[in-house]
N, C-alpha and C positions, 0 to 999 in steps of 0.2 A: 240630226232631227230624231226625236223620240218616236217610239212606236205609236203613241197616242196621236200625234199630229199626222203621221202618215195614214193611220186608220181613218182619221177625220176626213182627209182628202179622198180616200177610197170611198167612204160612205157618201160624200157629196157627189162624187163622180157617178156612183151607182144610182143615186136619186135622179140625176140629170138624164142618165141613160134610160131609166124606167119611164120618165116623162115622155120621151120620144117613142118608147116601145108601146106604151098604153095609148098615147094620143098622137099617132104619127101625122095626122092631118094638121095638128096645131104646132108641134115643135119640130125644129129642123133636123135633118138627118145626121149632121155632125155631132149631135148630142149622143148618138150611139157610139161614136168614136171616143168621146170623152169617157163613156162608161167602160171602155176596155182597160182603163187604168185600174179598175177595182179588183178584178179576179186575181191577177198575179200577186197583188198585195195581200189579199185574204189568204191565198194559197201559201204564201211565204210564212205568214204568222201562224197558220195552222201547223206547218212543219216545225217552226221554232217553238210553238207551244208544247208540242210533244217532246221536245228536247228538255224543257224546263219544268213541266208540270210534275207535281208530286203524286198525282192520282190520274193516270191515263184513262182509267175506266170512267171516272167522273167527267173527264173532258169529253170522252166519246158519248156519254149519256146526255150531256148538254147539247152536243151537236145533233144527236138523234132526236131529242125532244123538240128542238127548234125546227128541225126538218118537218116534223109532223104538225107543229103549231103553225108554221108558215105556209104549208101547202094550200089550205083553203084560200088564203088571201092572194097567194101567187096565182092560183088558177083563176080566181075572179078578176084579177088585174091584168094578167099577161097571157093567159091561155085562151081567153075568149070562148068559153064553152058554148056548145050549141043551145044550151038552155041557161036561163039566169041562175046564178049562184051554183053553177056546175063545179064539182070537186072530184078529182081523181088522185088518190094517193099512190097509184101504181104506174102512172104514165105522165110524161112531160113534167117531171118533178123539179123542185126548186134547188137553188144552189147549196142549201144546207145538206141535201142528200149527197151531193158531190163532196162537200167538205167532210161529211161523216165517213164516206167510203174511203177517201184519201187518208183520213186520220186512222181508220181501222187498218188500212194497209201498213201504215207506219207502226201501229201498235203490234200487229202480228209479226212484222219484221223484227221489232225489238225483242219479242219473245223468242223467236226462232234463232236470231243471231246470237243471243246470249247463251244458247245451248249447244251450238255447233262450233267447230274449229273456225278461227277467223278467215281462213282461206275458203271456207264453204259458206260464208255469210250470204253469198248470192242466192242461196236456197231460199232465203227470206223474201226474194222477189216473187215467188210463186203466188202467195195470197194476193198480191197486187194485181197480177194478171187475172185471177179469178174474180176479183172485185171490179175489174174493168168490164167483165161480162155482165156483172150485176148492174153496172151503170147503164149498159145498153138495154137491159131488160126493163129498167125503170125509166129509160130515156131521160137521164138526169141532165141538168144544165151543164154544158161543156162536156158531157159524156165521158168517154174513156180518156180523152185528153186532159180533162180536169183532174182525174184521179192520178194519172201518170205525173202530171206537173207537181202535185202536192208531194207525191212520193219521191220524185227525183230531187225536188228542192231539199228534202230532208237528207238524202244520202249525199248530195253534192255540196250544199251550203252549210247546213246545220250539223249533220253528223260527220261530214267531210271524209267519207269513206274513200272517195276518189280524189286524186291530187293532180296538180300540174295541168298539162294540156287536156288530159282526159276529163278533168273536172270542168274546165272552161267549155269544152265541146258539149258535155252533157248538160251543163247549165243553159247554154244558148239554145240547145235543142228543146229543153224542158219548157222554156218560156215561149218558144215559137210553136210548139205542138198544137195548142188549142186554136191556132190561127192559120193553120196550113192552107185553108181554102182561100183566104185573102192573099197569102203569099203566092199561091199558084196562079191566081188571076193576074197579079201584078207582074211577076217575073216571066210569065208566058204570054202576057198581053192578051189574055183570053177573056175579054169582057170586064177588065178591071175598070173601076170608076173612082171618082173622088172619095166616095164613102170608104172604099177599101184602104185608101191611103190614110184617111182619118183613123181607121181602126188600128193600123200599124203604128201610127203616131201615138195613139193611146197606150199601146203596149210599151213603146220606147219610153214614154213618160213614167210608167210604172217602174221600169228597170232603173231609171235615173233616181227616182224617189227612194227605192230600196238601197241604192248605192250611197244615199245620204243618211241612211239609218245608223245611228250612233250606238246601238245596243242597249239604250236606256228605255225602260218601260214607259215612263211619263206618268200622267195622271191615271190612277187605278180605277178606271170606269169600264171594266170589261163587260158588265151586264148591259150597259148602254148599247154596245156594238152588237150584242145578241138581239136585244129587243127592237132596235131601230129597223131591222129587216122586216119582220112581220108587220110592225106598226105602220111603216110608210106604204107597204103594199095594201094594208087594210084601207088606208085613206084613198089611195089611187083606185083600188078595186071598187069601193063603194061609190065613188064619183063616176067611174066608168059604167058600172052596172045600173046605176040609177038614172044617169043622164045621157049616156052615149050609146049603150048597147040595147038592141031591141029585146 
């Protein structure tokens, strides 16, 4: 399966998730579980993108620009501000902030790893830890777990710094990190419900889809996948603000 079709599935899953997030009284809870398919896929292709791009700086610039472009629509649709059309660029921020910080951690790792002895390449992990703190300050979507996932996907799957059992263990941990709360409730039987199981099923589906990835790019419509995020949030936000929120 090419990257194009996997991304299409991720976008559809994201839209279904946001329907339930914006209008929980209308759409069923398992829509949120379907939405869990999206982020691991987006995270993987950010990691792979930094392995193939000829201009990492331009890649980062696009991610940063769409983080700012998307934030008003994200706040209007998903954050339910105390006033109509409330926007905050510094708190409860959208997924492009997370993608930008994860991408920046990869970019800085590349720069540092290229200048030190291979055995000291772990020094390049330091910026990632600092950017995790930034994700907390900006309370980004998926927070530190999202940043770590993007970075670890790069070093385990794309860059393949780790090999063998270490690589498998790191990869499994990377995928599960953003969902530790669901796993804790399920395995400790502490308030786990059907929604938690749907969340984990969504993650498993994402992993299966990525295992089906054939390494082919597919249709070159990268800008569509950038634009669809703020565009669909704009539609949901306008509907929500105009007809549902006081």
